[in-house]
C-alpha positions as CSV (number, residue, x, y, z in Angstrom):
1,M,0.0,0.0,0.0
2,P,1.4,3.4,-0.9
3,A,2.2,5.7,2.0
4,C,3.7,8.6,0.2
5,W,3.2,10.7,-2.9
6,A,6.5,9.2,-4.2
7,D,5.1,5.6,-3.9
8,L,2.4,6.4,-6.5
9,L,5.2,6.4,-9.2
10,D,5.8,2.7,-8.7
11,P,5.3,1.0,-12.1
12,G,3.2,-1.6,-10.3
13,F,0.5,1.0,-10.1
14,K,0.4,1.5,-13.9
15,G,-3.3,2.0,-14.9
16,E,-4.4,1.6,-11.3
17,I,-4.8,5.2,-10.2
18,Q,-7.6,7.7,-10.8
19,I,-7.7,11.4,-10.0
20,A,-10.0,14.1,-11.1
21,N,-9.0,16.7,-13.7
22,P,-8.0,20.0,-12.1
23,N,-9.8,21.8,-14.9
24,S,-13.2,20.5,-13.7
25,S,-12.5,19.6,-10.0
26,G,-11.6,21.7,-7.1
27,T,-10.4,18.5,-5.4
28,A,-7.8,17.9,-8.1
29,Y,-6.8,21.6,-8.2
30,N,-6.2,21.3,-4.5
31,T,-4.0,18.3,-5.1
32,L,-2.1,20.2,-7.8
33,A,-1.6,23.2,-5.5
34,T,-0.5,20.8,-2.7
35,L,2.2,19.2,-4.8
36,V,3.5,22.6,-5.9
37,Q,3.6,23.7,-2.2
38,I,5.4,20.5,-1.1
39,M,7.8,20.1,-4.0
40,G,8.1,23.4,-5.7
41,E,6.6,24.1,-9.1
42,D,9.2,22.5,-11.4
43,K,9.5,19.3,-9.3
44,A,5.7,19.1,-8.9
45,F,5.1,19.2,-12.6
46,D,7.9,16.7,-13.2
47,Y,6.2,14.4,-10.7
48,L,2.8,14.8,-12.3
49,K,4.3,13.9,-15.7
50,K,5.7,10.7,-14.2
51,L,2.4,10.0,-12.3
52,N,0.5,10.3,-15.6
53,A,2.0,7.0,-16.6
54,N,0.0,5.3,-13.8
55,I,-3.3,7.2,-14.2
56,S,-6.1,5.2,-15.8
57,Q,-8.6,8.0,-15.8
58,Y,-8.9,11.7,-15.1
59,T,-12.5,12.1,-13.9
60,K,-14.7,15.2,-13.9
61,S,-15.7,14.8,-10.3
62,G,-13.4,15.0,-7.3
63,S,-15.1,12.1,-5.5
64,A,-15.4,9.8,-8.5
65,P,-12.0,8.2,-8.0
66,V,-12.8,6.8,-4.5
67,K,-16.2,5.6,-5.8
68,A,-14.4,3.7,-8.5
69,A,-12.0,2.2,-5.9
70,A,-14.9,1.2,-3.8
71,R,-16.4,-0.7,-6.7
72,G,-13.1,-2.4,-7.5
73,E,-12.7,-0.5,-10.8
74,T,-9.3,1.0,-9.7
75,T,-6.8,0.4,-7.0
76,I,-6.2,4.0,-5.9
77,G,-8.3,7.1,-6.0
78,I,-6.8,10.4,-5.1
79,V,-9.5,12.3,-3.3
80,F,-10.2,14.5,-0.3
81,M,-9.8,12.4,2.9
82,H,-13.4,12.9,4.0
83,D,-14.6,11.2,0.8
84,A,-12.5,8.2,1.5
85,V,-13.5,8.1,5.1
86,A,-17.2,8.3,4.2
87,M,-16.8,5.3,1.8
88,E,-14.9,3.3,4.5
89,V,-17.6,4.1,7.1
90,D,-20.2,2.9,4.7
91,G,-18.4,-0.5,4.6
92,F,-16.5,-0.3,1.4
93,P,-13.0,-1.9,1.3
94,I,-11.3,1.5,1.3
95,K,-8.2,2.4,3.3
96,P,-7.7,6.2,3.6
97,V,-4.1,7.3,3.6
98,A,-2.6,10.7,4.2
99,P,0.7,11.0,2.2
100,C,3.8,11.0,4.3
101,E,5.1,14.2,2.6
102,G,2.0,16.0,3.6
103,T,-1.3,17.0,2.0
104,G,-3.5,20.0,1.4
105,Y,-6.9,20.6,2.8
106,E,-10.1,22.5,2.2
107,I,-11.9,24.9,4.4
108,G,-15.6,25.1,3.8
109,S,-17.1,28.5,4.4
110,M,-20.1,30.7,3.9
111,S,-20.2,34.4,3.0
112,I,-22.8,37.0,2.7
113,I,-22.2,39.3,-0.3
114,K,-22.1,43.0,0.6
115,G,-25.3,44.6,-0.8
116,A,-27.1,41.2,-1.1
117,R,-30.7,41.7,-2.3
118,N,-32.0,39.1,0.1
119,L,-30.0,40.0,3.2
120,A,-32.6,38.9,5.7
121,N,-32.8,35.4,4.1
122,A,-29.1,35.2,3.9
123,K,-28.7,36.0,7.6
124,A,-31.5,33.5,8.4
125,W,-29.7,30.8,6.4
126,Y,-26.4,31.6,8.2
127,D,-28.0,31.4,11.6
128,W,-29.7,28.1,10.8
129,A,-26.5,26.6,9.3
130,L,-24.5,27.4,12.4
131,S,-27.2,26.2,14.8
132,A,-26.9,23.2,17.0
133,E,-29.7,21.6,15.0
134,A,-28.0,21.9,11.6
135,Q,-24.6,20.9,13.0
136,S,-26.1,17.8,14.5
137,H,-27.0,16.6,11.0
138,M,-23.3,16.8,9.9
139,K,-22.4,13.4,11.4
140,E,-25.2,11.8,9.3
141,A,-23.5,13.3,6.2
142,K,-20.1,12.2,7.5
143,I,-19.0,15.8,7.8
144,V,-17.0,17.2,10.7
145,P,-19.2,19.9,12.3
146,A,-17.8,23.4,12.0
147,A,-19.5,25.0,14.9
148,L,-19.7,23.0,18.1
């Protein structure tokens, strides 16, 4: 089982890795940015060129690779950790791994646009989304609550 980004270059994984296309997926764009931060731009793009030899499919959706892995269609899906954990919790034979070199992350957020036409509704949504009631549903969706 690969433990590091570097392990994914093993020729034994040829055609066994899926990742989303960073042109259509924020998940994959995050991966691209992560590798640039960890390795530097030139080394990251050299790495990605080498990794391409092992990629079987560039998906449109960021979560599609782990769904394919759960169905046995690919060995490795490069996705956000929470997508892999959700599949594991649902009983699929998935083993989430955080690469030894490090990984990026996402921070979900909400914003109200200055001058919003429906400011009262926006504030009502904000208040509900941060309420104990709404946050209690996060576990059901396999999401870590933001406001405890």
